[in-house]
C-alpha positions in Angstrom: 106.1 90.8 120.9 103.0 90.4 118.9 100.9 90.5 122.1 102.6 93.7 123.2 101.8 95.3 119.8 98.2 94.2 120.0 97.9 95.6 123.6 99.4 98.9 122.5 97.1 99.3 119.5 94.1 98.5 121.8 95.2 101.0 124.3 95.7 103.7 121.7 92.6 102.9 119.7 90.2 105.6 121.2 92.6 108.4 120.5 93.5 107.2 117.1 89.9 106.8 116.1 89.1 110.4 117.1 92.2 111.7 115.5 91.2 110.0 112.2 87.6 111.2 112.5 88.9 114.8 112.9 91.5 114.4 110.2 94.3 115.3 112.5 97.7 113.9 111.8 99.8 113.0 114.9 102.8 115.0 113.5 100.5 118.1 113.4 99.6 118.2 117.1 102.3 116.1 118.7 99.7 113.5 119.8 98.0 115.9 122.2 94.5 115.1 121.0 95.2 111.4 121.1 96.6 111.6 124.6 93.6 113.7 125.8 91.1 111.3 124.4 92.9 108.2 125.6 93.1 109.7 129.1 89.5 110.6 129.2 88.3 107.3 127.8 90.4 105.0 130.0 90.1 107.2 133.1 86.3 107.1 132.8 86.2 103.4 132.2 88.5 102.7 135.2 86.4 105.0 137.4 83.2 103.2 136.5 84.8 99.8 137.1 86.2 101.0 140.5 82.8 102.3 141.5 81.0 99.1 140.6 83.4 96.9 142.5 83.7 99.2 145.5 80.1 99.3 146.3 
């Protein structure tokens, strides 16, 4: 269970960091900023990894 919590906190880290930097509480926006940032960050990272290993 500890490993799962660590993986979840790692996965949510980019969105949480940006939300804290912008002083946005998750209850204020329903997690929309966190979801957007996480999607952009992990999507870009996976795209770069896929392009590196494809070519």
